[in-house]
MIFIDO-19629 format. One record per residue (C-alpha): x, y, z; residue number from 1; residue in three letters. Coordinates in pm, 1 decimal, decimal comma. Example, Ala and Ser with C-alpha at 12.3 -4.5 7.8 and 13.67 -1.06 7.14 Angstrom:
2
+----------+----------+----------+-----+-----+
!        u !        v !        w !   i !  aa !
+----------+----------+----------+-----+-----+
!   1230,0 !   -450,0 !    780,0 !   1 ! ala !
!   1367,0 !   -106,0 !    714,0 !   2 ! ser !
+----------+----------+----------+-----+-----+
# end
This chain:
132
+----------+----------+----------+-----+-----+
!        u !        v !        w !   i !  aa !
+----------+----------+----------+-----+-----+
!    -35,2 !     36,6 !     -7,9 !   1 ! met !
!    144,0 !    343,4 !   -109,2 !   2 ! pro !
!    186,7 !    632,6 !    183,8 !   3 ! ala !
!    -22,6 !    903,8 !    181,3 !   4 ! ile !
!    231,9 !   1178,4 !     56,5 !   5 ! asp !
!    152,8 !   1510,6 !    227,6 !   6 ! lys !
!    403,1 !   1890,6 !    236,1 !   7 ! val !
!    409,4 !   2033,7 !    576,0 !   8 ! ala !
!    521,1 !   2340,5 !    752,2 !   9 ! trp !
!    701,1 !   2390,4 !   1093,7 !  10 ! ile !
!    698,6 !   2710,1 !   1210,7 !  11 ! his !
!    832,6 !   2717,3 !   1554,2 !  12 ! ile !
!    832,3 !   3052,8 !   1735,1 !  13 ! asp !
!    976,8 !   3105,8 !   2102,8 !  14 ! ala !
!   1049,3 !   2734,4 !   2153,7 !  15 ! gly !
!    635,1 !   2628,2 !   2085,1 !  16 ! arg !
!    488,5 !   2532,2 !   1720,5 !  17 ! val !
!    279,2 !   2581,7 !   1545,5 !  18 ! leu !
!      4,1 !   2330,1 !   1476,6 !  19 ! cys !
!   -350,6 !   2299,1 !   1354,8 !  20 ! val !
!   -655,6 !   2103,3 !   1384,8 !  21 ! arg !
!   -860,2 !   2033,3 !   1130,5 !  22 ! ser !
!  -1319,2 !   2061,7 !   1158,6 !  23 ! his !
!  -1426,1 !   1711,7 !   1308,9 !  24 ! gly !
!  -1104,9 !   1587,1 !   1406,1 !  25 ! lys !
!   -901,5 !   1544,2 !   1758,9 !  26 ! asp !
!   -538,3 !   1542,9 !   1684,4 !  27 ! ala !
!   -401,7 !   1836,1 !   1567,4 !  28 ! phe !
!   -127,5 !   1855,8 !   1242,9 !  29 ! tyr !
!    135,5 !   2058,2 !   1096,3 !  30 ! leu !
!    -71,4 !   2298,7 !    914,0 !  31 ! pro !
!     20,0 !   2105,7 !    477,5 !  32 ! gly !
!   -189,0 !   1890,3 !    309,3 !  33 ! gly !
!   -134,8 !   1620,8 !    -10,3 !  34 ! lys !
!    -38,8 !   1747,9 !   -344,2 !  35 ! arg !
!   -228,9 !   1854,5 !   -639,9 !  36 ! glu !
!    -84,6 !   1602,9 !   -959,5 !  37 ! pro !
!    300,1 !   1727,8 !  -1063,7 !  38 ! gly !
!    319,8 !   1992,4 !   -782,7 !  39 ! glu !
!    697,1 !   2084,4 !   -668,7 !  40 ! ser !
!    676,3 !   2038,3 !   -263,0 !  41 ! asp !
!    771,2 !   2423,9 !   -207,1 !  42 ! glu !
!    423,0 !   2497,4 !   -493,7 !  43 ! ala !
!    212,4 !   2262,6 !   -245,7 !  44 ! cys !
!    289,0 !   2420,8 !     34,9 !  45 ! val !
!    282,4 !   2758,4 !    -45,6 !  46 ! arg !
!    -55,0 !   2673,9 !   -156,8 !  47 ! arg !
!   -200,3 !   2486,2 !    137,3 !  48 ! glu !
!    -84,8 !   2744,3 !    423,5 !  49 ! ile !
!   -219,0 !   3026,1 !    161,1 !  50 ! arg !
!   -565,5 !   2823,6 !    210,9 !  51 ! glu !
!   -521,0 !   2665,5 !    576,3 !  52 ! glu !
!   -401,1 !   2960,6 !    752,0 !  53 ! leu !
!   -372,4 !   3305,6 !    483,7 !  54 ! gly !
!    -47,2 !   3384,9 !    514,4 !  55 ! val !
!    185,6 !   3365,2 !    278,8 !  56 ! ser !
!    521,3 !   3193,6 !    226,5 !  57 ! leu !
!    797,4 !   3322,8 !    168,3 !  58 ! arg !
!    968,3 !   3160,3 !   -158,8 !  59 ! pro !
!   1361,0 !   3312,2 !    -97,2 !  60 ! ala !
!   1317,0 !   3154,2 !    255,6 !  61 ! thr !
!   1154,6 !   2839,0 !    222,8 !  62 ! leu !
!   1408,0 !   2509,2 !    332,5 !  63 ! arg !
!   1343,8 !   2175,7 !    400,1 !  64 ! ala !
!   1350,8 !   2011,3 !    739,3 !  65 ! val !
!   1325,8 !   1699,1 !    723,1 !  66 ! gly !
!   1055,5 !   1356,9 !    622,1 !  67 ! thr !
!    942,2 !   1133,8 !    825,8 !  68 ! phe !
!    677,2 !    876,5 !    841,0 !  69 ! glu !
!    441,7 !    733,1 !   1028,9 !  70 ! ala !
!    134,8 !    535,7 !   1088,6 !  71 ! gln !
!   -211,9 !    801,2 !    938,1 !  72 ! ala !
!   -428,2 !    885,2 !   1202,1 !  73 ! his !
!   -766,2 !    727,4 !   1171,2 !  74 ! gly !
!   -667,8 !    512,3 !    915,3 !  75 ! lys !
!   -669,7 !    135,6 !    882,3 !  76 ! pro !
!   -346,1 !    -27,3 !   1040,9 !  77 ! glu !
!     -9,7 !    -15,0 !    842,6 !  78 ! gly !
!   -168,5 !    299,4 !    629,2 !  79 ! thr !
!    189,2 !    540,7 !    661,0 !  80 ! gln !
!    218,7 !    908,0 !    577,6 !  81 ! val !
!    487,6 !   1029,9 !    458,3 !  82 ! arg !
!    535,6 !   1360,1 !    552,6 !  83 ! met !
!    827,6 !   1617,3 !    385,2 !  84 ! ala !
!    827,9 !   1903,9 !    661,0 !  85 ! cys !
!    981,6 !   2261,9 !    488,9 !  86 ! tyr !
!   1079,4 !   2621,6 !    756,0 !  87 ! ala !
!    957,1 !   2960,8 !    571,4 !  88 ! ala !
!    923,6 !   3327,2 !    683,8 !  89 ! gly !
!    592,0 !   3441,8 !    594,3 !  90 ! tyr !
!    380,6 !   3739,0 !    537,8 !  91 ! asp !
!     28,7 !   3821,1 !    632,4 !  92 ! gly !
!   -126,2 !   3760,9 !    944,6 !  93 ! glu !
!   -274,0 !   3369,8 !   1080,8 !  94 ! leu !
!   -600,0 !   3306,9 !   1074,4 !  95 ! gln !
!   -772,8 !   2977,7 !   1050,9 !  96 ! ala !
!   -907,7 !   2943,8 !    729,4 !  97 ! asp !
!  -1076,0 !   2685,3 !    492,1 !  98 ! ala !
!  -1143,6 !   2309,2 !    726,0 !  99 ! glu !
!   -902,0 !   2447,6 !    972,2 ! 100 ! ile !
!  -1098,7 !   2485,0 !   1329,3 ! 101 ! ala !
!   -808,4 !   2601,7 !   1542,4 ! 102 ! glu !
!   -450,2 !   2684,2 !   1565,0 ! 103 ! phe !
!   -220,8 !   2591,5 !   1892,3 ! 104 ! ala !
!    118,5 !   2690,5 !   1986,1 ! 105 ! trp !
!    267,7 !   2363,5 !   2063,4 ! 106 ! leu !
!    509,8 !   2228,0 !   2294,1 ! 107 ! arg !
!    720,1 !   1881,7 !   2316,0 ! 108 ! his !
!    439,3 !   1789,1 !   2672,7 ! 109 ! gly !
!    177,8 !   1865,8 !   2441,2 ! 110 ! asp !
!    268,6 !   1615,5 !   2220,3 ! 111 ! arg !
!      6,1 !   1375,9 !   2325,6 ! 112 ! asp !
!   -276,6 !   1649,1 !   2148,4 ! 113 ! arg !
!   -160,4 !   1548,8 !   1794,1 ! 114 ! cys !
!    -92,5 !   1270,1 !   1548,7 ! 115 ! ser !
!    140,4 !   1000,7 !   1510,0 ! 116 ! gln !
!    372,8 !   1163,4 !   1291,6 ! 117 ! ile !
!    359,4 !   1514,0 !   1448,3 ! 118 ! val !
!    461,4 !   1335,1 !   1761,5 ! 119 ! gln !
!    778,8 !   1177,3 !   1589,2 ! 120 ! ile !
!    873,5 !   1537,7 !   1437,1 ! 121 ! ile !
!    773,4 !   1741,1 !   1779,2 ! 122 ! leu !
!   1014,9 !   1478,4 !   1938,8 ! 123 ! asp !
!   1285,7 !   1524,5 !   1679,4 ! 124 ! ala !
!   1243,9 !   1835,6 !   1687,0 ! 125 ! leu !
!   1271,2 !   1847,0 !   2071,2 ! 126 ! his !
!   1627,2 !   1661,4 !   2056,2 ! 127 ! arg !
!   1764,7 !   1912,5 !   1841,8 ! 128 ! his !
!   1629,3 !   2212,1 !   2096,3 ! 129 ! gly !
!   1445,2 !   2393,5 !   1834,5 ! 130 ! glu !
!   1108,5 !   2320,0 !   2120,1 ! 131 ! ile !
!   1087,7 !   2320,9 !   2468,2 ! 132 ! val !
+----------+----------+----------+-----+-----+
# end
């Protein structure tokens, strides 16, 4: 079974990472989503963040953070998600748009509120001293 292919934005401020929760979902995720056919990682993450949070990522600041893989939240056992993560500066004011019910600034101690893949990413960010 092929992995669910996603691209996400990692934005850290004051030792916390920006996470979002979709309407009807119980777990927090990193903002981002699935790419459209033929869409590059950069184009996907820029489009998804504009749709979900109403801000524009600055292309010149976009940098790859890493790719992570885990069991997909809320999917049948064995369904994997692969998430290519990028950091970037942005222009605009963050706001929950589209399918986003809320956003929150989470610390490593909030990992139990997140999907499995985000827990893995929070662990890595904490190990590297990027979040508290």
